[in-house]
TORKOL-4160 file (C-alpha; in steps of 0.2 Angstrom, whole numbers, padded with zeros to 4 digits, m for minus):
93
<pt num="1" X="0386" Y="0355" Z="1253"/>
<pt num="2" X="0370" Y="0349" Z="1260"/>
<pt num="3" X="0371" Y="0360" Z="1276"/>
<pt num="4" X="0373" Y="0374" Z="1263"/>
<pt num="5" X="0354" Y="0373" Z="1258"/>
<pt num="6" X="0339" Y="0381" Z="1266"/>
<pt num="7" X="0322" Y="0374" Z="1262"/>
<pt num="8" X="0308" Y="0387" Z="1257"/>
<pt num="9" X="0290" Y="0382" Z="1254"/>
<pt num="10" X="0279" Y="0393" Z="1244"/>
<pt num="11" X="0260" Y="0390" Z="1245"/>
<pt num="12" X="0247" Y="0398" Z="1234"/>
<pt num="13" X="0229" Y="0397" Z="1241"/>
<pt num="14" X="0222" Y="0404" Z="1225"/>
<pt num="15" X="0230" Y="0391" Z="1214"/>
<pt num="16" X="0229" Y="0377" Z="1227"/>
<pt num="17" X="0248" Y="0373" Z="1224"/>
<pt num="18" X="0263" Y="0371" Z="1234"/>
<pt num="19" X="0282" Y="0372" Z="1229"/>
<pt num="20" X="0298" Y="0367" Z="1237"/>
<pt num="21" X="0314" Y="0376" Z="1233"/>
<pt num="22" X="0331" Y="0375" Z="1241"/>
<pt num="23" X="0341" Y="0391" Z="1243"/>
<pt num="24" X="0360" Y="0388" Z="1239"/>
<pt num="25" X="0367" Y="0399" Z="1252"/>
<pt num="26" X="0385" Y="0398" Z="1246"/>
<pt num="27" X="0380" Y="0405" Z="1229"/>
<pt num="28" X="0370" Y="0419" Z="1236"/>
<pt num="29" X="0378" Y="0437" Z="1236"/>
<pt num="30" X="0374" Y="0455" Z="1242"/>
<pt num="31" X="0383" Y="0469" Z="1234"/>
<pt num="32" X="0381" Y="0488" Z="1238"/>
<pt num="33" X="0388" Y="0501" Z="1226"/>
<pt num="34" X="0383" Y="0519" Z="1229"/>
<pt num="35" X="0364" Y="0520" Z="1231"/>
<pt num="36" X="0361" Y="0503" Z="1224"/>
<pt num="37" X="0360" Y="0486" Z="1234"/>
<pt num="38" X="0359" Y="0470" Z="1224"/>
<pt num="39" X="0354" Y="0453" Z="1231"/>
<pt num="40" X="0358" Y="0438" Z="1219"/>
<pt num="41" X="0351" Y="0421" Z="1225"/>
<pt num="42" X="0351" Y="0404" Z="1218"/>
<pt num="43" X="0337" Y="0391" Z="1221"/>
<pt num="44" X="0335" Y="0373" Z="1217"/>
<pt num="45" X="0318" Y="0365" Z="1214"/>
<pt num="46" X="0320" Y="0346" Z="1217"/>
<pt num="47" X="0302" Y="0342" Z="1211"/>
<pt num="48" X="0306" Y="0348" Z="1194"/>
<pt num="49" X="0325" Y="0347" Z="1195"/>
<pt num="50" X="0327" Y="0365" Z="1190"/>
<pt num="51" X="0338" Y="0380" Z="1196"/>
<pt num="52" X="0333" Y="0398" Z="1197"/>
<pt num="53" X="0343" Y="0414" Z="1198"/>
<pt num="54" X="0334" Y="0428" Z="1207"/>
<pt num="55" X="0340" Y="0446" Z="1207"/>
<pt num="56" X="0333" Y="0459" Z="1219"/>
<pt num="57" X="0339" Y="0477" Z="1217"/>
<pt num="58" X="0335" Y="0491" Z="1229"/>
<pt num="59" X="0339" Y="0509" Z="1224"/>
<pt num="60" X="0339" Y="0524" Z="1236"/>
<pt num="61" X="0332" Y="0538" Z="1226"/>
<pt num="62" X="0337" Y="0556" Z="1228"/>
<pt num="63" X="0320" Y="0560" Z="1238"/>
<pt num="64" X="0325" Y="0546" Z="1250"/>
<pt num="65" X="0312" Y="0534" Z="1244"/>
<pt num="66" X="0317" Y="0517" Z="1237"/>
<pt num="67" X="0314" Y="0508" Z="1220"/>
<pt num="68" X="0314" Y="0489" Z="1220"/>
<pt num="69" X="0316" Y="0478" Z="1205"/>
<pt num="70" X="0315" Y="0459" Z="1205"/>
<pt num="71" X="0320" Y="0447" Z="1191"/>
<pt num="72" X="0320" Y="0428" Z="1191"/>
<pt num="73" X="0325" Y="0417" Z="1177"/>
<pt num="74" X="0329" Y="0398" Z="1175"/>
<pt num="75" X="0347" Y="0395" Z="1179"/>
<pt num="76" X="0350" Y="0386" Z="1162"/>
<pt num="77" X="0343" Y="0401" Z="1152"/>
<pt num="78" X="0353" Y="0413" Z="1163"/>
<pt num="79" X="0369" Y="0403" Z="1159"/>
<pt num="80" X="0365" Y="0402" Z="1141"/>
<pt num="81" X="0362" Y="0421" Z="1140"/>
<pt num="82" X="0372" Y="0428" Z="1155"/>
<pt num="83" X="0378" Y="0443" Z="1145"/>
<pt num="84" X="0361" Y="0448" Z="1140"/>
<pt num="85" X="0354" Y="0447" Z="1158"/>
<pt num="86" X="0369" Y="0455" Z="1166"/>
<pt num="87" X="0367" Y="0470" Z="1154"/>
<pt num="88" X="0349" Y="0472" Z="1159"/>
<pt num="89" X="0354" Y="0471" Z="1178"/>
<pt num="90" X="0368" Y="0483" Z="1176"/>
<pt num="91" X="0357" Y="0495" Z="1166"/>
<pt num="92" X="0345" Y="0498" Z="1180"/>
<pt num="93" X="0350" Y="0515" Z="1188"/>
């Protein structure tokens, strides 16, 4: 389980802050359906003992350009409202 995590460090020079998050690789997934590729990632922030669920959606448009949508939500809120968030994610065309 510990080997499953990758450490990410984000720094904001403007805010003079730094945050550490662990990506839980075994819970991450990539799916492609038609012109849409979805990346679902899980992160754990040990400093605050919180989890995050991150959705990245890439859509190839008819003119060969791409659209990109990113949604990140705290894991406990996602778990309590899974149907709501999944409907939002699935409605993106």
